[in-house]
BAGUVO-138843 format. One record per residue (C-alpha): residue in one letter; x, y, z. Coordinates in pm, whole numbers, padded with zeros to 5 digits, always signed. Layout:
N
AXYZ
...
//
This chain:
174
M+01237-01045-06530
K+01426-00883-06246
P+01254-00545-06284
I+00911-00711-06268
L+01010-00910-05958
F+01147-00592-05801
K+00823-00405-05874
I+00616-00687-05723
K+00827-00679-05405
I+00790-00301-05379
F+00414-00330-05433
I+00383-00597-05160
I+00590-00395-04912
F+00390-00081-04990
F+00063-00273-04954
I+00165-00426-04619
L+00280-00095-04474
T-00036+00090-04566
I-00282-00149-04404
N-00428+00003-04087
A-00516-00222-03798
Y-00832-00136-03615
S-00937-00307-03298
N-01284-00331-03151
E-01144-00439-02816
K-01230-00199-02537
I-00932-00119-02314
V-00945+00102-02005
Y-00720+00184-01714
V-00773+00250-01345
D-00558+00410-01074
M-00554+00148-00798
N-00356+00368-00558
S-00616+00640-00588
L-00896+00391-00528
I-00730+00248-00218
N-00630+00582-00068
N-00927+00801-00166
S-01219+00566-00117
K-01426+00581+00201
A-01300+00237+00302
G-00938+00333+00227
T-00955+00654+00431
S-01121+00451+00707
I-00826+00211+00711
N-00576+00498+00712
N-00759+00679+00994
Q-00785+00364+01206
M-00416+00295+01156
K-00324+00654+01246
K-00527+00636+01569
I-00365+00309+01671
L-00017+00441+01593
D-00082+00764+01784
K-00209+00571+02086
N+00086+00335+02065
N+00335+00623+02042
S+00184+00808+02339
E+00200+00491+02553
Y+00564+00436+02465
Q+00652+00799+02526
S+00516+00774+02880
L+00710+00450+02931
E+01025+00619+02801
K+00979+00903+03051
K+00950+00649+03334
L+01261+00472+03213
L+01455+00799+03193
Q+01355+00874+03551
E+01456+00524+03654
E+01792+00575+03480
K+01850+00900+03669
D+01767+00727+03996
L+02006+00448+03911
L+02284+00693+03832
N+02224+00868+04164
K+02265+00534+04341
K+02595+00461+04170
N+02817+00596+04446
V+02594+00464+04726
L+02550+00104+04616
D+02797-00180+04620
P+02959-00208+04271
N+02826-00564+04221
K+02476-00468+04325
Y+02493-00162+04100
K+02597-00384+03806
D+02303-00611+03874
E+02062-00320+03877
V+02213-00183+03554
N+02167-00525+03391
I+01806-00539+03510
F+01750-00192+03366
K+01908-00289+03032
N+01684-00598+03017
K+01378-00376+03071
I+01486-00154+02783
N+01549-00454+02554
K+01210-00606+02640
L+01044-00272+02568
K+01217-00247+02229
I+01118-00603+02137
E+00759-00543+02248
R+00738-00220+02051
N+00878-00381+01735
K+00625-00665+01767
E+00338-00419+01801
I+00453-00215+01501
E+00489-00535+01298
D+00139-00641+01406
I-00004-00303+01303
Q+00165-00330+00964
K+00029-00682+00911
R-00322-00567+01001
N-00287-00274+00758
V-00175-00503+00476
K-00459-00746+00550
A-00720-00467+00547
K-00584-00318+00223
N-00575-00662+00060
E-00940-00704+00153
L-01011-00369-00011
V-00813-00467-00323
N-01017-00788-00347
T-01338-00585-00333
V-01205-00349-00601
T-01115-00648-00818
E-01468-00787-00786
I-01617-00448-00876
L-01384-00421-01176
A-01486-00769-01291
K-01857-00679-01273
Y-01799-00342-01440
S-01595-00489-01722
A-01855-00760-01784
E-02140-00507-01793
N-01954-00267-02023
Q-01791-00531-02244
I-01439-00428-02149
K-01173-00672-02262
L-00874-00534-02072
V-00831-00326-01756
L-00482-00194-01690
N-00331-00036-01381
K-00243+00330-01438
E+00109+00273-01302
S+00179+00041-01597
I+00079+00299-01856
I+00315+00555-02001
L+00056+00747-02200
G-00320+00714-02229
K-00627+00918-02305
K-00817+01046-02006
T-01138+00924-02167
I-01043+00562-02096
D-00964+00629-01729
I-01245+00472-01524
T-01103+00546-01179
N-01378+00790-01078
E-01655+00555-01191
I-01504+00266-00996
L-01452+00492-00694
I-01824+00573-00690
L-01913+00204-00714
L-01659+00116-00444
D-01795+00379-00205
K-02145+00239-00256
E-02026-00118-00204
I-01807-00078+00106
K-01772+00218+00336
K-01550+00080+00609
V-01299-00202+00649
K-01234-00323+01000
F-00868-00271+01081
//
């Protein structure tokens, strides 16, 4: 009895291990970073941000030059002015510098928030395009390329989505 039971167990294990699972579910992946950075709208966002940052930096560089000149003038006055008056002027100068730093940090933070908002708008558009594309092509699952360790290039739809995205939106206001 035991040998028959043993043979049945072996047969069941062998049968279970040899069954192949085939899926008819269509799965693709897309490189979201590539879509955001290489699309017309994405490059538009990046270019607008670069222009604003360059303008901002040039304005602050000219202000820094003025402050350096003001500091030199203040140092030249050190021996001429009354020590209390000199201290007051130094404090006023330090306050100017602190206000400038605070103002600059606020502007940089504002630029970063605007960049995130514009890119989120672009991601929402990409998501809508992916939803339409997956419905039209009967795709059950779309994965982000960053989440995939290994995948066939034939299931990468990044270029197709990039073409659709460039047709849909060319520029995002920064």
